[in-house]
C-alpha positions as CSV (number, residue, x, y, z in Angstrom):
1,M,-149.9,-65.6,-20.4
2,D,-147.2,-67.3,-22.5
3,N,-149.5,-67.4,-25.5
4,L,-150.1,-63.6,-25.2
5,V,-146.3,-63.0,-25.2
6,F,-145.7,-65.3,-28.1
7,G,-148.6,-63.7,-30.0
8,L,-147.1,-60.2,-29.5
9,I,-143.7,-61.4,-30.6
10,G,-145.2,-63.0,-33.7
11,L,-147.1,-59.8,-34.5
12,V,-143.9,-57.7,-34.2
13,L,-142.0,-60.1,-36.4
14,L,-144.8,-60.1,-39.0
15,I,-144.7,-56.2,-39.1
16,I,-140.9,-56.2,-39.5
17,V,-141.0,-58.7,-42.3
18,L,-143.8,-56.8,-44.1
19,K,-141.8,-53.6,-43.9
20,I,-138.7,-55.3,-45.3
21,L,-140.6,-56.8,-48.2
22,K,-142.4,-53.6,-49.0
23,W,-139.6,-52.1,-51.1
24,P,-139.0,-55.0,-53.5
25,F,-142.7,-55.2,-54.3
26,K,-142.9,-51.4,-54.8
27,I,-140.0,-51.5,-57.1
28,L,-141.5,-54.4,-59.0
29,I,-144.9,-52.7,-59.4
30,N,-143.3,-49.4,-60.4
31,G,-141.2,-51.3,-63.0
32,I,-144.3,-52.9,-64.5
33,I,-146.1,-49.5,-64.6
34,G,-143.0,-48.1,-66.3
35,L,-143.1,-50.9,-68.9
36,V,-146.7,-50.1,-69.7
37,L,-146.0,-46.4,-70.0
38,L,-143.0,-47.1,-72.2
39,Y,-145.1,-49.3,-74.5
40,L,-147.7,-46.5,-74.8
41,A,-144.9,-44.0,-75.5
42,N,-143.5,-46.2,-78.2
43,I,-146.9,-46.6,-79.9
44,L,-147.3,-42.8,-79.9
45,G,-143.6,-42.3,-80.9
46,S,-143.9,-44.6,-83.9
47,Y,-146.2,-42.1,-85.4
48,L,-143.8,-39.2,-84.6
49,G,-140.7,-41.0,-85.7
50,F,-138.9,-42.1,-82.5
51,T,-138.9,-45.1,-80.2
52,I,-137.5,-45.6,-76.7
53,A,-135.6,-48.8,-75.9
54,I,-137.5,-50.9,-73.3
55,N,-135.0,-52.3,-70.8
56,A,-134.7,-52.5,-67.0
57,V,-133.1,-49.0,-66.7
58,T,-135.8,-47.2,-68.8
59,A,-138.6,-49.1,-67.1
60,L,-137.4,-48.2,-63.6
61,I,-136.9,-44.5,-64.7
62,A,-140.5,-44.5,-66.0
63,G,-141.8,-46.4,-63.0
64,F,-140.1,-44.2,-60.4
65,L,-140.8,-40.9,-62.1
66,G,-144.1,-41.7,-63.9
67,I,-145.2,-39.3,-66.6
68,P,-142.3,-36.9,-66.0
69,G,-139.9,-39.8,-66.4
70,I,-141.4,-40.7,-69.8
71,I,-141.1,-37.1,-70.9
72,L,-137.5,-37.1,-69.7
73,L,-136.8,-40.3,-71.7
74,V,-138.5,-38.9,-74.8
75,V,-136.5,-35.6,-74.6
76,F,-133.3,-37.5,-74.1
77,Q,-134.1,-39.7,-77.1
78,L,-135.0,-36.8,-79.3
79,F,-132.0,-34.6,-78.5
80,F,-129.2,-37.0,-77.7
């Protein structure tokens, strides 16, 4: 009976830890995707005469917003 209780407590703690660690991994993965999208936008932009700085802020914008984020950064770069 004690093993069952400890097993359930361990399972609950594992679920809690996984939920807490979900956000940092999601931010990291989105940042990496944003870097790849920025790199591709810079390759295309070099032919069109603009580049976007690749840093943590632009990578997270591109990672969180995806293609619309890249479009936002391109528009911002072209007009401001």
